[in-house]
C-alpha positions in Angstrom: -30.7 16.9 -12.5 -33.2 16.0 -9.9 -32.3 14.6 -6.3 -32.8 11.2 -6.8 -30.7 11.0 -9.9 -28.2 12.7 -8.1 -28.3 10.0 -5.2 -28.1 7.5 -8.0 -24.8 9.1 -9.3 -23.4 9.1 -5.6 -24.5 5.4 -5.0 -23.0 4.5 -8.7 -19.4 6.7 -7.6 -19.1 5.1 -4.2 -19.9 1.1 -6.1 -17.4 2.2 -8.6 -14.6 3.1 -6.0 -15.7 0.1 -4.3 -15.3 -2.6 -7.1 -11.9 -0.2 -8.5 -10.0 -1.2 -5.1 -11.3 -4.9 -5.1 -10.7 -5.8 -8.4 -8.9 -2.8 -9.9 -5.7 -4.8 -9.9 -7.2 -7.8 -11.7 -8.8 -6.1 -14.3 -5.5 -4.3 -15.3 -3.7 -7.5 -15.3 -6.1 -9.7 -17.2 -6.4 -6.8 -19.7 -2.5 -6.2 -19.8 -2.0 -10.3 -20.6 -4.4 -9.9 -23.8 -2.7 -6.3 -24.7 1.0 -6.8 -23.8 1.2 -3.4 -22.6 0.6 -2.5 -18.9 0.1 1.6 -19.8 -2.1 0.6 -22.1 -4.1 -1.7 -20.0 -4.7 0.9 -17.5 -5.5 3.5 -19.5 -8.2 1.1 -20.9 -9.5 0.0 -17.7 -9.8 3.7 -16.4 -11.9 4.4 -19.4 -14.0 1.8 -18.6 -14.5 3.2 -15.1 -15.4 6.3 -16.7 -18.0 4.3 -18.8 -19.6 3.0 -15.3 -19.6 6.1 -13.6 -21.5 7.2 -16.8 -23.9 4.0 -17.2 -24.6 2.4 -13.6 -26.5 5.3 -12.2 -29.2 4.6 -14.7 -28.8 0.9 -15.7 -27.6 -0.5 -12.1 -24.5 -2.1 -11.1 -23.8 -5.4 -13.4 -24.1 -8.5 -11.3 -20.3 -9.2 -12.2 -18.9 -6.0 -12.0 -15.7 -6.8 -12.8 -16.1 -8.7 -15.9 -17.9 -6.0 -17.1 -15.3 -3.6 -16.6 -13.0 -5.8 -18.1 -15.1 -6.1 -21.3 -15.8 -3.1 -21.5 -11.7 -2.5 -21.3 -11.5 -4.8 -24.3 -14.1 -3.6 -26.3 -11.9 -0.4 -26.4 -9.0 -2.0 -26.9 -10.3 -3.7 -30.3 -12.0 -0.8 -31.0 -8.5 1.6 -30.5 -7.0 -1.4 -33.1 -9.7 -1.3 -35.7 -9.5 2.9 -35.8 -5.7 2.6 -36.8 -6.7 0.3 -39.9 -3.1 -1.7 -39.7 -4.2 -4.4 -38.0 -1.8 -7.4 -38.7 -2.8 -10.8 -38.1 -1.9 -11.1 -34.2 -4.5 -8.0 -33.8 -7.1 -9.9 -35.8 -6.5 -12.7 -34.0 -6.6 -11.2 -30.4 -9.6 -8.8 -31.2 -11.8 -12.2 -32.7 -11.2 -13.8 -29.9 -11.8 -11.0 -27.4 -15.6 -10.5 -29.1 -16.9 -13.8 -29.0 -15.9 -14.7 -25.2 -19.4 -14.9 -22.9 -18.4 -12.1 -20.3 -19.6 -15.3 -17.7 -16.2 -16.7 -18.9 -14.0 -13.8 -17.0 -12.3 -14.8 -14.0 -9.6 -12.8 -12.1 -6.4 -15.0 -12.6 -4.7 -14.0 -9.3 -1.4 -15.1 -10.8 -1.6 -12.2 -13.7 -1.2 -9.2 -10.7 2.1 -11.1 -9.7 3.0 -10.8 -13.6 1.6 -7.0 -13.5 4.2 -6.4 -10.7 7.2 -7.8 -12.2 6.5 -6.3 -15.2 6.3 -2.6 -13.5 9.5 -3.4 -11.6 11.0 -4.0 -14.9 14.8 -3.0 -14.3 14.3 -0.1 -17.1 12.5 1.7 -14.7 14.5 3.8 -11.8 13.3 2.5 -8.4 11.4 5.4 -7.4 9.4 4.7 -11.0 8.8 1.1 -10.2 7.1 1.3 -6.8 5.0 4.8 -8.1 3.6 2.7 -11.0 3.1 -0.7 -9.1 1.5 1.3 -6.5 -0.8 3.2 -9.5 -1.6 0.2 -11.1 -1.8 -2.8 -8.7 -2.4 -0.9 -5.2 -5.3 1.3 -7.1 -3.8 4.3 -5.4 -4.5 7.8 -6.2 -1.3 9.8 -7.4 -2.4 11.9 -4.3 -1.9 9.0 -2.2 1.3 7.7 -3.9 2.4 11.5 -3.5 1.8 11.5 -0.1 3.9 8.3 0.8 7.0 9.8 -1.1 6.3 13.1 0.3 6.5 14.9 -3.4 4.2 17.3 -4.7 1.1 15.6 -6.8 2.2 16.7 -10.2 5.5 15.8 -10.3 3.6 12.0 -9.0 1.3 12.3 -11.9 4.2 13.1 -14.4 6.5 9.9 -12.8 3.7 7.5 -13.5 3.2 8.7 -17.5 6.4 8.6 -17.8 7.3 4.9 -16.4 4.5 3.7 -18.8 5.3 5.3 -22.0 9.2 3.9 -20.9 7.7 0.4 -20.5 5.8 0.9 -23.8 9.1 2.1 -25.9 11.3 -0.7 -23.9 8.3 -3.0 -25.4 8.3 -4.7 -22.1 6.4 -8.2 -21.8 3.5 -8.8 -19.7 5.2 -11.8 -17.7 6.7 -13.3 -15.1 10.8 -13.2 -15.9 13.1 -16.3 -16.0 14.8 -17.0 -12.3 17.7 -16.2 -13.4 15.9 -12.1 -13.4 14.5 -12.0 -10.5 17.5 -10.8 -8.7 17.5 -7.4 -10.7 13.6 -6.9 -10.0 12.8 -8.7 -6.3 13.7 -5.7 -4.2 11.5 -3.3 -6.3 8.7 -6.1 -6.0 9.4 -6.1 -2.3 9.2 -2.4 -2.0 6.0 -2.4 -3.9 4.3 -5.2 -1.5 5.7 -3.4 1.4 4.1 0.2 0.7 0.5 -1.4 -0.4 0.6 -3.1 2.9 1.5 0.4 4.5 -1.4 2.1 3.0 -3.3 -0.4 4.0 -2.2 -1.0 7.7 -2.2 3.1 7.5 -4.5 4.7 4.9 -2.5 8.1 4.4 -5.9 9.7 3.2 -9.8 9.3 3.0 -12.5 8.3 6.0 -10.9 4.8 7.0 -8.4 4.4 9.6 -7.0 1.2 7.5 -7.9 -0.5 4.5 -7.7 -4.5 5.3 -8.6 -5.5 1.7 -5.5 -3.6 0.4 -3.4 -5.2 3.0 -5.1 -8.8 2.6 -3.6 -8.4 -1.3 0.1 -7.2 0.0 0.1 -10.1 1.9 -1.4 -12.6 -0.4 1.3 -11.4 -3.1 4.0 -11.4 0.1 3.1 -15.3 0.7 3.1 -16.1 -3.5 7.1 -14.5 -3.6 7.7 -16.5 -0.9 6.9 -19.9 -2.6 8.4 -18.7 -5.5 12.1 -17.8 -3.8 12.1 -19.8 -0.7 15.4 -19.0 -0.2 15.5 -15.0 -0.1 15.5 -14.2 3.6 13.8 -11.1 3.5 11.2 -12.3 1.2 10.4 -14.3 4.4 11.2 -11.1 6.9 8.3 -8.9 4.8 5.6 -11.7 4.9 6.6 -12.2 8.7 6.2 -8.3 9.3 2.8 -8.2 7.6 1.3 -11.3 9.1 2.5 -10.0 12.9 1.0 -6.2 11.9 -2.5 -7.5 10.0 -2.9 -9.9 13.6 -4.2 -6.5 15.1 -6.5 -5.4 12.8 -9.3 -6.6 14.7 -8.5 -4.7 17.8 -7.8 -1.5 16.0 -11.1 0.1 16.2 -14.0 0.2 18.8 -17.3 0.7 18.8 -18.3 2.8 15.9 -15.3 2.4 13.9 -13.1 4.5 16.1 -9.4 4.2 15.8 -7.6 2.3 18.6 -4.5 2.8 18.9 -1.7 0.1 19.9 -1.4 0.7 23.4 -5.2 0.9 23.9 -5.7 -2.1 22.1 -7.2 -5.8 23.8 -4.7 -8.1 22.8 -6.8 -10.8 23.2 -7.9 -9.9 20.0 -5.2 -10.1 18.2 -4.9 -13.2 15.6 -2.8 -15.7 17.5 -2.9 -17.8 14.3 -1.4 -14.9 12.5 1.0 -14.5 15.0 2.3 -18.1 15.0 2.7 -17.7 11.0 4.5 -14.4 11.4 7.0 -15.9 14.1 7.6 -19.0 11.9 8.6 -16.8 8.8 10.7 -14.8 11.1 12.4 -17.9 12.0 12.4 -19.4 8.4 14.2 -15.4 7.7 17.2 -16.0 10.7 17.3 -19.6 9.4 19.1 -18.7 6.0 22.1 -17.3 8.4 22.5 -13.9 6.1 21.4 -11.3 8.7 18.5 -9.4 9.4 17.7 -7.0 6.4 15.5 -3.9 6.9 12.2 -6.3 6.5 13.0 -8.9 9.5 14.0 -6.5 11.5 10.5 -4.7 11.4 9.1 -7.7 12.1 11.4 -8.2 14.5 10.0 -5.2 16.1 6.6 -6.3 15.5 7.3 -9.7 17.4 8.0 -7.9 20.3 4.9 -6.2 20.6 3.1 -9.5 19.6 5.0 -11.6 22.7 3.8 -8.8 25.2 0.8 -9.3 27.0 0.4 -5.2 27.4 2.5 -2.2 26.5 4.0 -2.3 29.7 5.3 -5.5 29.5 6.8 -4.6 26.0 10.9 -5.2 25.7 11.3 -1.6 24.8 15.2 -1.9 25.4 15.3 -4.7 22.9 12.8 -2.4 20.5 15.3 0.7 20.8 18.0 -1.6 19.4 16.6 -3.2 16.9 15.4 0.4 15.6 18.8 1.6 15.9 20.0 -1.3 13.5 16.9 -0.5 11.2 18.5 3.1 11.2 21.9 2.4 10.1 20.3 0.4 7.2 17.7 2.7 5.8 18.7 6.3 7.2 15.3 6.5 6.9 13.6 9.6 9.3 10.8 7.8 9.8 12.9 5.3 11.2 14.6 7.9 13.3 11.1 8.9 14.7 10.3 5.4 15.6 13.2 4.4 17.2 12.4 8.2 19.4 9.3 6.9 20.2 10.7 3.5 21.6 13.1 5.7 23.2 10.4 7.4 25.3 8.7 4.3 26.5 12.1 2.5 27.1 14.1 5.8 29.0 12.0 9.1 29.0 10.2 11.7 26.9 13.0 14.0 26.9 15.6 12.0 25.8 13.0 11.1 22.7 13.0 15.1 22.2 16.4 15.1 21.4 16.5 12.6 19.4 13.7 13.9 17.1 15.6 18.0 17.1 18.9 16.7 16.8 18.9 13.6 14.4 15.5 13.8 12.6 15.9 15.0 8.9 13.2 17.4 8.9 13.1 18.9 5.5 12.8 15.3 4.4 9.4 14.9 6.3 8.2 18.2 5.2 4.4 18.3 4.2 4.0 15.2 6.7 2.1 14.8 9.7 4.4 12.4 11.5 7.0 15.1 12.6 4.8 17.7 14.5 2.5 14.6 15.9 6.0 12.6 17.7 6.9 15.8 18.9 3.4 16.9 20.2 3.6 13.8 22.2 6.4 14.2 23.4 5.8 17.8 24.5 2.5 16.9 26.5 4.7 14.2 28.5 7.2 16.7 29.6 4.4 19.3 30.6 5.2 21.7 27.9 1.1 22.1 27.0 0.9 25.1 24.8 4.5 24.1 22.8 2.5 20.6 22.1 -1.0 21.9 21.4 0.8 23.8 18.6 2.6 20.7 16.9 -0.3 18.7 17.2 -2.2 21.3 15.7 0.1 21.6 12.9 -0.2 17.5 12.6 -4.0 17.7 11.7 -3.8 20.1 9.1 -1.3 17.9 7.6 -3.1 14.3 7.9 -4.7 13.2 4.5 -6.4 10.8 6.7 -10.2 11.8 8.5 -9.4 9.1 11.4 -6.0 10.4 12.5 -7.1 13.9 12.3 -10.2 13.1 14.7 -7.3 11.2 17.0 -5.1 14.3 17.1 -7.8 16.4 17.8 -8.8 14.4 20.3 -5.4 14.1 21.9 -5.7 18.3 21.7 -8.9 18.7 23.8 -7.5 16.0 26.5 -4.4 18.5 27.0 
């Protein structure tokens, strides 16, 4: 293959990845609405992606790339039905409609993405399987990215996703938003998924981007839609508040050349005041329900402390420590304990924070994550234990899958 052909293939691969990040969920949702099977729809969409990788280097990228992928996935579905040679009348009608519909009619129906989330969060699946499958088909995350979020081996995550798709197919789960009286059994899973999609957008676990604003924006869109569907659920408003407040910082999170800018160093005049106002209003709606703050509302309250402060020094760290203590009791999450330790380091000092990290954090649950050595390295550096700090930060740099996060850690090592 010539260098020019190599370049065209590489460019097509980058284009396919970009199109999939932006439109993948809509492609899967549109196909799922037509074939009635989320697992099959995702497989067909992946076949279409493979076809794009083969054809686009020679033919060029089509004007409407999402429509092209959807059209190929539809044709694959029709071919599969024909090969089985057992078409019933329903499949004949669907196949005829799909074949005759002009490509230009394709438009991503955004509500289909919400249907996709509710379908993947069906009670027939375990909570872990619900979240993993939805992150895969809605968030467009790879098995490796999802495995890092769950702190499990990649093969185990791949098997979990495959089993989840097979379970939905075997249970003949319909592709639809359930009746309101069924939302209770799915809402917690849906909120978990939206939160994790946003989290991956806010702090990408891998790749060469510090954050993925497109992914965070899609999670926020879904959250706002959920708030309209179930306006009396305080945690829905709490999640929307959290996402609005954190997304308000995006413009300030990178400096010249795209270099990461950490929270303490951000120019807060670049924070989106409109989003902050919306976030505080959503938090007020959550509190107005009078049912106490759940995990998302507590995190939103922490984000609100940062949003109200004019600088890192003016932040009410004592208040943040109290909020993290409440969140830790609710979640028993080691990452929350780490965050509480960071807040304690700002409110009291690094020595007290290091004791929390060493005595309270469940290190076994964070095995393979860069977070624990990163926080320990920061605290050791502030205590003047430079050699130990370097060792921890080096270990954190080796564990992270994100290039920008690695560069931040290496810069900290160089500054010691």
